[in-house]
C-alpha positions as CSV (number, residue, x, y, z in Angstrom):
1,M,23.7,9.2,18.9
2,V,21.4,12.0,21.0
3,T,17.9,10.6,20.5
4,V,14.8,12.8,20.5
5,Q,13.9,11.4,23.8
6,R,16.9,12.3,25.5
7,I,16.3,16.0,24.1
8,Q,12.8,16.0,24.6
9,Q,13.5,14.9,28.9
10,R,16.3,18.3,29.0
11,H,13.4,20.4,27.5
12,Q,10.2,19.5,29.3
13,V,8.4,23.1,28.9
14,D,4.8,23.5,28.5
15,W,2.2,25.6,28.6
16,V,-0.5,25.7,31.6
17,T,-3.2,28.3,32.9
18,A,-2.2,31.3,34.5
19,S,-1.0,30.6,38.2
20,P,-2.7,32.8,40.1
21,L,-5.9,31.0,38.5
22,W,-4.9,27.4,39.9
23,R,-6.6,27.6,43.3
24,S,-10.1,28.5,41.5
25,L,-10.0,25.6,38.6
26,P,-12.4,22.3,39.6
27,A,-9.8,19.4,39.3
28,Q,-6.3,19.3,41.7
29,I,-3.3,20.5,40.2
30,P,-1.8,17.6,38.7
31,T,1.9,16.0,39.9
32,P,4.3,16.8,36.8
33,S,7.0,14.1,36.0
34,P,8.2,13.0,32.4
35,A,6.4,9.6,33.0
36,S,2.8,11.2,34.0
37,W,2.3,14.2,32.0
38,P,0.2,14.9,30.8
39,S,-2.3,13.5,33.1
40,P,-5.8,12.4,32.5
41,G,-8.0,15.6,33.9
42,D,-5.8,18.5,33.3
43,V,-7.6,20.4,30.0
44,T,-8.3,22.8,31.9
45,F,-5.0,23.3,33.9
46,R,-3.2,23.7,30.6
47,Q,-6.1,25.6,28.4
48,P,-4.7,29.4,28.3
49,A,-7.4,31.6,30.5
50,I,-9.0,34.2,29.0
51,L,-9.4,37.9,31.2
52,R,-12.3,40.0,30.9
53,F,-11.9,44.3,31.0
54,T,-14.6,46.5,31.1
55,T,-12.7,49.8,31.0
56,D,-10.2,51.7,28.3
57,T,-7.7,51.1,31.3
58,F,-7.8,47.6,31.2
59,M,-4.2,47.6,31.0
60,E,-3.7,49.7,34.1
61,D,-6.0,47.7,36.0
62,F,-4.9,44.3,35.1
63,L,-1.0,45.5,36.1
64,A,-2.8,46.8,39.4
65,I,-4.0,43.3,39.8
66,A,-1.1,41.4,39.2
67,A,0.6,43.5,41.6
68,T,-1.3,44.0,44.4
69,D,-3.8,40.6,44.3
70,P,-2.7,38.0,41.6
71,E,-4.9,35.4,43.2
72,R,-8.3,37.5,42.2
73,L,-7.6,37.3,38.5
74,H,-10.0,34.5,38.4
75,E,-12.5,37.1,39.0
76,W,-11.6,38.6,35.8
77,Q,-12.0,35.2,33.5
78,V,-14.7,35.7,31.2
79,K,-18.2,34.7,31.1
80,K,-21.3,34.7,29.0
81,E,-23.2,38.0,29.0
82,T,-25.3,40.3,27.1
83,W,-26.4,43.7,27.9
84,R,-29.4,42.6,29.7
85,I,-27.8,40.3,31.8
86,P,-24.4,41.5,32.1
87,A,-21.3,39.5,33.9
88,P,-20.5,41.4,37.4
89,T,-17.7,43.5,36.9
90,P,-15.0,43.1,40.1
91,V,-13.3,46.1,42.1
92,V,-9.8,46.9,40.8
93,P,-7.5,47.4,43.5
94,S,-6.3,51.6,44.1
95,N,-3.3,52.9,45.7
96,G,-2.3,49.4,46.6
97,V,-5.0,48.7,48.8
98,T,-6.3,45.2,48.2
99,A,-9.9,45.4,47.1
100,H,-12.6,42.5,48.8
101,P,-13.8,39.9,46.1
102,S,-16.6,41.0,44.1
103,P,-20.3,38.9,45.0
104,T,-21.9,37.3,42.2
105,P,-25.1,38.0,41.5
106,E,-27.7,35.6,41.7
107,L,-29.4,34.8,38.2
108,T,-33.1,34.0,37.7
109,E,-33.6,30.4,35.6
110,K,-35.0,32.7,32.5
111,Q,-31.8,34.7,32.6
112,R,-29.3,31.1,33.0
113,R,-31.3,29.5,30.1
114,I,-30.1,32.8,28.3
115,L,-26.7,32.9,28.9
116,D,-26.9,28.8,28.4
117,E,-28.0,29.6,24.4
118,Q,-25.1,31.2,24.1
119,T,-23.0,28.8,22.6
120,P,-19.7,29.6,22.8
121,I,-19.2,32.7,24.5
122,K,-19.3,35.8,23.1
123,L,-16.1,38.4,22.8
124,Y,-17.3,41.9,22.1
125,Q,-15.7,44.8,20.5
126,P,-13.9,47.3,22.2
127,A,-16.5,49.8,20.8
128,N,-18.6,47.6,23.5
129,Q,-15.5,49.0,26.0
130,R,-15.0,45.2,26.0
131,F,-11.4,44.0,26.1
132,Y,-9.9,40.4,26.6
133,L,-6.6,39.1,27.3
134,V,-5.5,35.7,26.9
135,T,-3.1,34.5,29.9
136,A,-0.7,31.7,30.3
137,N,2.2,30.4,31.9
138,L,5.6,28.9,30.8
139,V,6.7,26.5,33.2
140,C,9.2,23.6,33.4
141,R,7.9,20.3,34.1
142,S,9.6,19.9,37.3
143,P,8.1,19.9,41.3
144,G,6.5,23.1,41.6
145,L,6.3,24.3,37.7
146,P,8.8,27.2,37.8
147,D,8.8,29.4,34.9
148,K,10.7,29.2,32.1
149,M,12.6,31.9,31.5
150,L,13.2,33.4,28.1
151,K,16.6,33.1,26.6
152,A,17.0,36.5,24.6
153,N,20.5,35.8,23.0
154,A,19.1,32.6,21.8
155,G,16.3,34.3,20.3
156,E,13.9,32.5,22.5
157,T,10.2,34.5,21.9
158,V,6.7,33.9,23.1
159,S,3.4,34.7,20.6
160,F,0.1,33.7,20.3
161,V,-1.5,32.0,17.2
162,L,-5.8,32.8,16.4
163,R,-7.4,29.4,15.1
164,R,-10.6,29.3,13.3
165,V,-12.9,26.3,13.6
166,I,-15.0,24.5,11.0
167,N,-16.7,21.5,11.1
168,G,-14.7,20.8,14.0
169,Q,-11.4,21.4,12.3
170,E,-8.6,23.9,13.0
171,H,-7.9,26.8,10.3
172,A,-4.4,28.2,10.8
173,L,-4.4,32.1,9.5
174,I,-1.6,31.9,6.4
175,Q,-1.1,35.5,4.5
176,K,-4.8,36.5,5.7
177,R,-6.1,33.2,4.1
178,W,-7.5,30.1,6.4
179,F,-5.9,27.0,5.6
180,P,-7.6,23.7,7.1
181,I,-4.9,22.0,9.7
182,P,-5.2,18.3,8.6
183,S,-6.5,16.5,12.1
184,S,-5.4,13.0,11.2
185,Q,-1.5,14.7,10.1
186,L,1.3,14.2,12.8
187,R,4.3,16.4,13.2
188,Y,7.3,15.2,14.7
189,G,5.2,12.9,16.7
190,R,2.1,15.1,17.8
191,P,-1.3,16.3,16.2
192,A,-1.1,19.0,13.7
193,Q,-3.1,20.9,15.2
194,E,-0.4,21.2,18.6
195,T,2.1,23.0,16.0
196,L,2.8,25.8,14.5
197,Q,1.8,25.9,10.8
198,P,4.2,27.6,8.2
199,D,3.9,30.9,7.9
200,E,1.4,31.4,10.3
201,Q,0.9,34.5,11.6
202,Q,1.6,35.2,15.3
203,F,0.4,37.6,17.7
204,P,2.7,39.0,20.5
205,M,2.6,38.6,23.9
206,F,4.2,40.2,27.1
207,P,5.5,39.5,30.4
208,V,4.0,40.6,33.4
209,T,5.9,39.6,37.2
210,Y,4.2,39.5,40.5
211,H,4.5,37.3,43.4
212,A,2.9,34.6,44.5
213,E,0.8,34.2,47.5
214,Q,2.5,30.7,48.6
215,D,5.7,31.5,48.8
216,G,6.0,35.5,47.6
217,H,8.6,34.2,45.5
218,K,8.1,36.2,42.0
219,R,6.6,34.7,39.4
220,R,6.0,35.7,35.8
221,L,2.8,34.8,33.3
222,F,2.4,36.1,30.0
223,A,-0.5,37.8,28.3
224,G,-1.7,39.2,24.6
225,L,-4.5,41.4,23.7
226,V,-6.9,39.1,21.6
227,P,-7.8,41.0,18.2
228,V,-11.2,41.0,18.3
229,S,-11.4,44.4,16.3
230,G,-10.2,42.2,13.7
231,R,-13.1,40.1,13.7
232,E,-14.4,41.6,10.2
233,A,-11.1,40.5,8.7
234,Y,-10.8,37.2,10.0
235,V,-14.7,36.6,9.1
236,N,-14.4,37.5,5.7
237,A,-10.6,36.2,4.9
238,A,-10.7,33.1,2.6
239,V,-11.5,29.8,3.8
240,E,-9.0,27.5,1.6
241,A,-10.6,24.0,0.5
242,E,-6.7,22.0,1.3
243,H,-4.0,22.7,3.2
244,P,-1.0,24.5,1.7
245,S,1.2,21.0,2.1
246,D,-1.5,18.7,0.8
247,S,-1.7,20.1,-2.8
248,S,-1.0,22.6,-5.4
249,A,-3.6,24.8,-4.6
250,T,-2.2,27.6,-3.7
251,E,0.1,28.0,-6.6
252,L,0.5,31.0,-8.5
253,E,-1.5,29.8,-11.3
254,A,-4.3,28.7,-8.8
255,I,-4.4,32.2,-7.5
256,A,-6.4,34.9,-8.6
257,P,-4.0,37.8,-9.3
258,P,-2.5,39.1,-5.6
259,S,-3.5,42.9,-4.6
260,D,0.5,44.4,-6.1
261,N,-0.1,43.1,-9.5
262,W,0.1,47.2,-11.5
263,V,-2.0,45.5,-14.3
264,D,-4.9,44.7,-11.7
265,Q,-4.5,48.1,-9.9
266,L,-4.7,50.1,-13.1
267,M,-7.8,48.2,-14.1
268,T,-9.3,49.5,-11.1
269,V,-8.4,53.0,-11.7
270,V,-9.7,52.9,-15.3
271,E,-12.5,51.5,-14.0
272,M,-13.5,53.9,-11.1
273,D,-12.3,57.1,-13.0
274,V,-13.7,55.9,-16.9
275,L,-15.4,52.7,-17.0
276,E,-17.7,52.8,-14.4
277,P,-18.8,56.5,-15.0
278,W,-19.1,56.0,-18.4
279,D,-21.7,52.8,-18.1
280,T,-23.7,55.2,-15.5
281,L,-23.9,58.6,-18.2
282,G,-24.7,56.0,-20.9
283,E,-27.9,54.4,-18.7
284,Q,-29.1,58.2,-17.8
285,V,-28.8,59.3,-21.6
286,E,-31.2,56.1,-22.4
287,Q,-33.5,57.0,-19.2
288,F,-33.5,60.1,-19.8
289,K,-35.0,60.0,-23.6
290,P,-38.3,58.1,-22.2
291,R,-39.2,60.7,-19.7
292,I,-38.9,63.4,-22.2
293,A,-41.3,61.7,-24.9
294,A,-43.4,61.1,-22.4
295,S,-44.0,64.4,-21.2
296,L,-44.3,65.5,-24.7
297,N,-47.0,63.1,-25.5
298,E,-48.5,64.5,-22.2
299,I,-48.5,67.7,-23.2
300,G,-49.7,67.0,-26.7
301,A,-52.7,65.3,-25.6
302,S,-53.7,67.7,-23.1
303,T,-57.2,69.6,-23.3
304,A,-55.2,72.6,-22.0
305,S,-55.0,76.0,-23.7
306,T,-52.7,76.7,-26.3
307,S,-51.1,79.3,-24.4
308,Q,-50.6,76.9,-21.4
309,K,-49.0,73.7,-23.9
310,L,-46.5,76.8,-25.0
311,N,-45.8,77.5,-21.7
312,A,-45.5,73.7,-20.8
313,L,-43.5,73.0,-23.8
314,G,-40.9,76.0,-23.4
315,D,-40.5,74.8,-19.2
316,L,-39.8,71.5,-20.9
317,K,-37.0,72.3,-23.1
318,I,-35.0,74.4,-20.9
319,N,-35.7,70.9,-18.4
320,V,-34.1,68.8,-21.8
321,Q,-31.5,71.3,-22.3
322,Q,-30.6,71.7,-18.2
323,Q,-30.3,67.7,-18.4
324,R,-28.2,68.0,-21.8
325,D,-25.6,70.6,-20.0
326,Q,-25.0,68.4,-17.4
327,I,-24.5,65.5,-19.0
328,Q,-22.5,67.1,-21.5
329,V,-19.9,68.4,-19.2
330,A,-20.2,64.8,-17.3
331,S,-18.7,63.2,-21.1
332,W,-16.0,65.9,-21.6
333,Y,-14.3,65.4,-18.0
334,L,-14.7,61.3,-18.4
335,L,-13.1,61.7,-22.2
336,L,-10.7,63.7,-20.6
337,D,-10.0,61.4,-17.9
338,F,-9.4,58.3,-20.2
339,A,-7.6,60.6,-22.3
340,E,-5.1,60.9,-19.4
341,F,-4.9,57.3,-18.9
342,L,-4.1,56.2,-22.2
343,A,-1.2,59.0,-22.2
344,T,-0.1,57.9,-19.0
345,Y,0.2,54.1,-19.3
346,L,-0.8,53.3,-22.9
347,S,1.5,55.7,-23.9
348,P,2.5,53.8,-27.6
349,V,-1.7,54.3,-28.6
350,W,-1.7,57.3,-27.9
351,T,1.0,58.4,-29.6
352,V,-0.6,57.4,-32.7
353,I,-3.9,59.3,-31.4
354,Q,-2.4,62.8,-30.8
355,T,0.4,62.8,-33.8
356,T,0.0,61.5,-37.5
357,A,1.7,58.2,-36.6
358,Q,0.5,55.4,-38.9
359,P,-1.5,52.5,-36.9
360,S,0.8,50.2,-38.3
361,T,3.2,51.3,-35.9
362,L,1.1,49.4,-33.1
363,G,1.9,46.1,-34.7
364,S,-0.8,43.8,-36.9
365,H,-4.5,43.9,-36.4
366,N,-4.0,40.9,-33.9
367,H,-1.7,42.6,-31.9
368,P,-3.3,43.9,-28.3
369,L,-2.1,47.6,-28.8
370,R,-3.3,47.8,-32.6
371,Q,-6.9,45.9,-31.7
372,L,-7.6,48.3,-28.8
373,F,-6.9,51.5,-31.4
374,D,-8.9,50.2,-34.3
375,V,-11.8,49.8,-31.8
376,L,-11.3,53.4,-30.6
377,H,-10.9,55.0,-34.0
378,Q,-14.0,52.9,-35.4
379,A,-16.4,54.5,-32.6
380,R,-18.2,57.4,-33.8
381,F,-20.5,60.1,-31.9
382,E,-23.2,59.9,-34.2
383,P,-27.0,61.6,-34.2
384,D,-29.2,58.8,-32.7
385,D,-32.6,58.1,-34.6
386,V,-34.0,56.1,-31.7
387,F,-36.1,59.1,-30.7
388,N,-39.1,60.0,-32.5
389,V,-42.0,61.8,-30.9
390,Q,-44.9,62.9,-33.1
391,I,-46.4,66.3,-31.7
392,G,-47.2,68.4,-34.7
393,Q,-44.4,71.3,-35.8
394,S,-42.5,71.5,-32.7
395,A,-41.1,67.7,-32.7
396,S,-37.8,68.7,-34.5
397,R,-36.5,71.1,-32.7
398,Y,-36.8,68.6,-29.7
399,E,-35.4,65.8,-31.8
400,R,-32.5,67.9,-32.8
401,L,-31.8,68.6,-29.3
402,I,-32.1,65.6,-27.8
403,T,-30.6,63.7,-30.1
404,G,-28.0,65.6,-31.6
405,K,-28.9,66.0,-35.4
406,T,-27.3,68.9,-37.2
407,E,-25.0,69.7,-34.3
408,P,-21.1,70.0,-34.9
409,T,-21.0,66.6,-33.5
410,A,-22.1,64.5,-35.8
411,G,-19.8,61.9,-37.2
412,I,-17.2,62.5,-35.2
413,R,-14.5,60.0,-34.3
414,L,-13.2,59.1,-30.3
415,T,-9.7,59.5,-31.1
416,Q,-10.6,62.7,-32.7
417,L,-12.6,64.2,-29.9
418,L,-9.9,62.7,-27.5
419,Q,-7.2,64.4,-29.1
420,E,-8.8,67.3,-29.4
421,L,-9.9,67.2,-25.6
422,S,-6.4,67.1,-24.6
423,Q,-4.9,70.0,-26.2
424,T,-3.6,72.7,-23.5
425,E,-6.6,75.2,-24.2
426,P,-9.3,73.1,-23.6
427,S,-7.9,70.9,-20.9
428,T,-6.5,73.7,-18.9
429,F,-9.8,75.6,-19.3
430,L,-11.8,72.5,-18.2
431,E,-9.5,71.6,-15.5
432,T,-9.5,75.0,-13.9
433,T,-12.5,76.8,-14.4
434,T,-15.3,77.8,-11.9
435,L,-18.5,78.7,-14.3
436,T,-21.3,76.9,-15.1
437,Y,-22.0,75.4,-18.5
438,D,-25.7,77.0,-19.1
439,T,-27.1,76.7,-22.3
440,T,-30.6,77.8,-21.7
441,D,-30.4,81.8,-21.4
442,P,-29.7,82.6,-25.5
443,D,-29.3,86.1,-23.9
444,V,-26.1,85.0,-22.2
445,P,-23.1,84.1,-24.2
446,L,-21.2,81.5,-23.4
447,D,-17.5,81.3,-23.2
448,P,-15.3,80.7,-25.9
449,R,-13.2,78.4,-23.9
450,W,-15.8,75.5,-23.3
451,P,-14.9,73.0,-25.9
452,S,-16.6,74.0,-29.3
453,R,-18.0,69.9,-30.0
454,L,-20.9,68.2,-28.3
455,S,-21.0,64.6,-27.4
456,L,-22.9,62.3,-25.3
457,C,-21.2,59.1,-24.3
458,G,-24.9,57.7,-25.6
459,S,-26.4,54.4,-27.2
460,Q,-24.1,55.4,-30.1
461,I,-20.4,54.7,-28.3
462,Y,-22.1,53.2,-25.4
463,P,-21.3,49.3,-26.9
464,V,-17.4,50.2,-26.9
465,L,-17.5,49.6,-23.1
466,G,-18.0,46.0,-23.9
467,Q,-15.0,45.5,-26.1
468,L,-13.0,47.6,-23.2
469,R,-13.9,45.8,-19.8
470,D,-13.0,42.4,-18.7
471,T,-15.9,39.8,-19.5
472,R,-16.6,37.8,-15.5
473,D,-19.1,35.0,-15.0
474,A,-22.0,36.2,-13.2
475,T,-22.1,34.5,-10.1
476,T,-18.3,34.2,-8.7
477,R,-17.3,37.0,-10.3
478,E,-14.4,35.6,-11.5
479,R,-12.5,37.4,-14.9
480,T,-13.6,34.6,-17.9
481,E,-11.9,36.8,-20.7
482,D,-9.7,40.2,-21.0
483,G,-11.3,43.1,-22.1
484,L,-9.0,45.2,-24.5
485,L,-7.7,47.7,-22.0
486,R,-6.1,44.6,-20.4
487,R,-4.5,42.9,-23.0
488,A,-3.0,45.9,-23.8
489,L,-1.6,46.6,-20.5
490,I,-0.2,43.0,-20.4
491,Q,1.2,43.6,-23.8
492,I,3.0,46.7,-22.2
493,F,4.6,44.9,-19.5
494,Q,5.5,42.4,-22.1
495,D,7.7,44.4,-23.9
496,N,9.0,46.6,-21.2
497,P,9.5,44.1,-18.3
498,N,11.2,46.1,-16.0
499,A,9.0,48.9,-16.2
500,R,7.0,50.0,-13.0
501,P,4.6,53.0,-13.9
502,T,3.7,55.2,-10.2
503,I,-0.4,53.7,-10.1
504,P,-2.3,55.9,-7.8
505,L,-3.6,54.1,-4.2
506,T,-6.6,51.7,-5.2
507,P,-8.7,50.1,-2.8
508,E,-7.4,46.3,-2.3
509,S,-8.9,43.2,-3.5
510,Q,-8.2,40.3,-1.7
511,Q,-6.1,37.3,-2.6
512,I,-8.6,34.2,-2.8
513,S,-7.7,31.0,-4.2
514,K,-9.9,29.3,-6.7
515,S,-10.3,26.6,-4.4
516,A,-12.5,28.7,-2.2
517,F,-14.8,29.3,-5.1
518,R,-15.6,25.1,-4.5
519,R,-16.3,24.9,-1.0
520,S,-19.3,23.4,0.1
521,N,-22.4,25.3,1.2
522,A,-22.5,23.4,4.7
523,A,-18.5,25.4,5.4
524,T,-19.5,28.6,4.6
525,N,-22.8,28.5,6.8
526,Q,-21.1,27.9,9.4
527,P,-20.6,30.0,12.7
528,D,-17.7,31.4,13.2
529,Y,-16.0,29.9,15.9
530,F,-12.6,31.0,17.1
531,Q,-9.9,29.6,19.4
532,I,-6.3,30.5,20.9
533,R,-3.1,28.8,21.3
534,C,0.3,30.3,22.6
535,V,3.5,29.2,21.4
536,F,7.0,29.3,22.6
537,N,9.5,29.5,19.8
538,R,13.1,28.3,20.2
539,P,14.7,28.7,16.8
540,H,18.0,26.8,17.9
541,C,16.3,24.0,19.0
542,P,15.8,20.9,16.6
543,P,13.0,20.8,14.3
544,A,10.7,18.8,16.9
545,L,11.0,20.8,20.0
546,R,11.4,24.2,17.9
547,Q,7.7,24.9,18.7
548,V,5.8,24.8,22.0
549,V,2.4,25.5,21.5
550,S,-0.5,24.9,24.2
551,R,-4.1,23.3,24.3
552,P,-6.3,25.9,22.9
553,T,-8.7,27.9,24.7
554,I,-12.3,27.8,25.6
555,A,-13.5,28.2,21.9
556,F,-15.6,31.7,21.4
557,Q,-17.3,34.1,18.6
558,M,-16.4,37.8,17.9
559,A,-19.2,39.7,18.0
560,S,-20.3,42.3,15.2
561,Y,-20.1,46.0,16.4
562,F,-23.7,46.0,15.7
563,D,-24.3,42.2,17.8
564,P,-27.8,42.5,19.7
565,D,-26.2,41.2,22.9
566,A,-23.0,43.8,22.8
567,P,-23.2,46.1,25.9
568,T,-23.1,49.5,24.8
569,R,-20.9,52.5,25.7
570,S,-23.1,55.5,27.8
571,I,-23.4,58.0,25.3
572,R,-24.1,61.7,26.8
573,I,-25.1,64.5,24.3
574,P,-26.4,67.5,26.6
575,M,-28.9,70.0,24.5
576,P,-28.8,73.9,25.0
577,V,-30.9,74.1,28.0
578,D,-32.1,77.7,27.2
579,T,-33.4,77.6,23.5
580,T,-35.4,81.1,23.7
581,P,-33.6,83.8,21.8
582,A,-32.4,85.2,24.5
583,G,-30.7,81.8,25.4
584,L,-29.3,81.4,22.1
585,R,-27.7,84.4,21.1
586,K,-25.1,83.8,24.2
587,F,-23.1,80.9,22.7
588,S,-20.3,81.4,21.1
589,K,-20.5,80.6,17.0
590,N,-17.0,78.6,17.3
591,A,-17.5,76.0,14.5
592,M,-15.5,77.7,11.5
593,F,-15.9,77.0,7.9
594,V,-13.1,78.2,5.1
595,I,-15.7,78.4,1.7
596,S,-14.3,79.0,-1.5
597,D,-15.3,81.7,-4.0
598,A,-17.3,78.8,-5.8
599,L,-18.8,77.1,-3.1
600,A,-20.0,80.6,-1.5
601,C,-21.6,81.6,-4.8
602,Q,-23.9,78.3,-4.4
603,I,-24.4,78.6,-1.0
604,E,-26.2,81.8,-2.0
605,V,-28.0,80.3,-4.7
606,A,-28.9,77.5,-2.6
607,R,-30.2,80.1,0.4
608,K,-32.9,81.5,-2.3
609,L,-34.4,78.5,-2.6
610,T,-37.8,77.8,-1.1
611,L,-39.6,74.4,0.1
612,G,-42.3,75.5,-2.5
613,D,-39.4,75.8,-4.9
614,L,-38.7,71.9,-4.1
615,V,-42.1,70.9,-4.1
616,L,-43.0,72.6,-7.8
617,S,-39.8,71.3,-9.3
618,V,-41.0,67.6,-8.5
619,L,-44.4,68.2,-9.5
620,P,-46.0,67.2,-13.0
621,W,-46.9,69.4,-15.5
622,P,-49.3,71.4,-15.0
623,F,-47.9,71.9,-11.3
624,H,-44.4,71.6,-12.5
625,R,-42.0,74.6,-12.1
626,K,-38.2,74.9,-12.9
627,L,-35.6,75.7,-10.2
628,P,-34.1,79.1,-10.7
629,N,-30.8,78.7,-12.3
630,P,-27.7,79.4,-11.5
631,R,-25.8,81.3,-13.8
632,T,-21.9,81.8,-12.7
633,G,-19.2,79.8,-10.6
634,T,-18.3,82.4,-8.7
635,C,-20.0,85.8,-7.4
636,K,-18.2,89.1,-7.1
637,T,-18.2,91.5,-4.6
638,K,-17.0,95.4,-5.9
639,G,-15.4,93.4,-8.8
640,I,-13.5,91.1,-6.7
641,D,-13.2,87.0,-6.3
642,I,-13.5,86.4,-2.6
643,G,-14.4,83.4,-0.1
644,K,-15.5,83.4,3.0
645,L,-14.8,82.4,6.4
646,C,-18.2,81.3,8.2
647,T,-18.8,80.5,12.1
648,L,-22.0,79.0,13.8
649,S,-23.1,78.0,16.5
650,I,-22.5,74.2,17.3
651,P,-25.7,74.2,19.6
652,I,-27.9,75.4,17.2
653,I,-27.1,73.3,15.0
654,T,-27.3,70.3,17.4
655,I,-30.8,71.1,17.8
656,C,-31.7,70.9,13.7
657,A,-29.7,67.9,13.8
658,L,-32.4,66.3,16.1
659,I,-35.1,67.7,14.8
660,L,-33.8,66.8,11.2
661,L,-33.4,63.3,12.9
662,M,-37.1,63.1,14.1
663,I,-38.8,64.0,11.2
664,M,-36.5,61.5,9.0
665,V,-37.7,58.7,11.4
666,L,-41.1,59.7,11.6
667,V,-41.5,59.1,7.8
668,L,-39.6,56.1,7.7
669,D,-41.4,54.5,10.3
670,Y,-44.1,54.1,7.8
671,I,-42.2,51.1,6.6
672,F,-39.5,50.2,9.8
673,K,-42.3,50.2,12.4
674,W,-39.5,51.4,14.1
675,V,-40.4,54.0,16.7
676,P,-41.3,51.8,19.7
677,Y,-37.4,50.9,19.5
678,L,-36.3,54.1,18.9
679,I,-36.2,56.8,22.1
680,F,-37.1,56.1,26.0
681,C,-37.4,59.9,27.9
682,L,-37.3,60.2,31.3
683,P,-38.6,62.9,33.3
684,L,-35.7,65.7,34.7
685,P,-37.3,67.3,37.9
686,G,-35.8,71.0,37.7
687,L,-34.0,70.8,34.6
688,N,-36.2,74.3,33.6
689,A,-34.6,76.9,30.5
690,K,-34.8,79.9,32.8
691,S,-34.1,80.4,36.5
692,K,-37.5,80.6,38.7
693,K,-37.2,83.3,40.9
694,P,-38.6,83.3,44.6
695,G,-42.2,82.6,45.3
696,E,-43.0,81.2,41.7
697,D,-44.4,77.8,41.2
């Protein structure tokens, strides 16, 4: 019988640090043998090395070093650094010429102390012009440590895995989540950390051939790009409390619904398009009423003359009408989107709304589809009786205007309004019109194609939201009770198990196990430490020898994009030199904007506004003045609706952006006190807008 020990003797393969770095190791290279491997003190020797590069041509630089002077690779080993104390950058050989070793600068005692406090070492983002390669040699345990040649026809591959260290315990990245690897568990006679976990994410490595300095023979090391740019995904991934093999914590019933669940995706769609805008619109209506009431009371209590009060009331009425018009148009489009959602994804309910079909066709009163229809059918747009202001004879007209009394919408059901808006003529007009809905000027009639029903999604219809939405825990945001819409969608799926509707692309929600909510605060507050292990895969070997996993690299942190220690790229934005009219007129207007007819008209209206108009529009009465009211959505030129192709001068835009930036910085300095840290200027003698004539001072 062939024993595991005998198989191991024929498969003595292991990972060691990149061979060009052996001479720079503090300890002597051990003598490998089946009996003594690994030997004490060879931890560094068996540890993959991380190389640091500081240019966008890091891959070309790495290959050039390996081809011309591989023994200098130790100069690129990662070191602690900050932007104030950068690590030395070695000189890369060019044109096959070997460069001299780069000198190491001396550090002061304070600089050493600052770097010593950076524990563990930080790896910075590619945006900070830092790139990192993990390198190692795969060798046979025989004299000379010859390279192990991969058998591609046998499916042998090399890769590396990223491990997260929390409370001293390694975690494996499996299906975008971190699972702990039990430190006391053994797999095939080895610690579990030194084995590849099932379904663990692996990152690719590539071979690099070079000539060894000792004997000139070709050797091969493997390298892989450390994925520092994925830092946010790794740091924010869920950390599970148990390993998949230890419990059933990862079974479907213990996991929140995955992102490919179409019911969840449809709920995201309806939240974005209908429910959240509906909620915001309801809050806007409720905030609108007390502000108007306060203005009416302020005018009524004023000692101004009667004519001034009447003018103020007239301006207030126009402002109220403008607010009502904006909320009204938003309500129409919101209800139109709701009708489209019902027609597309809840067609049985929509059929009853749109036709004379009986609600009983949806099932009993306890059926989810019937419950949804009943709630929508019972919801009514009623006049609002909450508003009550006493300012004499003028109160009634404002009350009617704000609350909806005596309007044709009074008493209309939500289902009836949805049905009317979904008709071909009103829905087509709402989707295609460029006109502005404006009722402030009685001399200008409205287009008759606007919907005749007025509706505000305010206090009378607002409670429907609570029944349509899911109920969630205030702390964990975990769903505690399904809303009517979710129950109806689930029922649709149960009635048609094979149905899969076309769903718009939605923001992906992360798959999180419920055990992640039960983690202790100590685990969630730990620094984000990572390590890398290289992996040799040979699928045709016995399970005990199928993977060879290296020792871990040094522990490191992945710095965020805005890490205060991160090095920065030099960014130069040249400003126009000659900013006189004579100089600015020479710049080409090469920035083109294609503007539609509707946008062109809106820009023309905005160009007529002045700073004084904006200031007066936000002042209280009696200084308040309303903004000019834009009338239509398009502007006609000789009776033709046209768009525009506008060209602008980029240098002038750059000057405006800089000036606006400085203004905003100075205004917000009152809060942040950041001006001393924002800008530093150096004099540039001779950089003049105009060249001086000979003899001028």
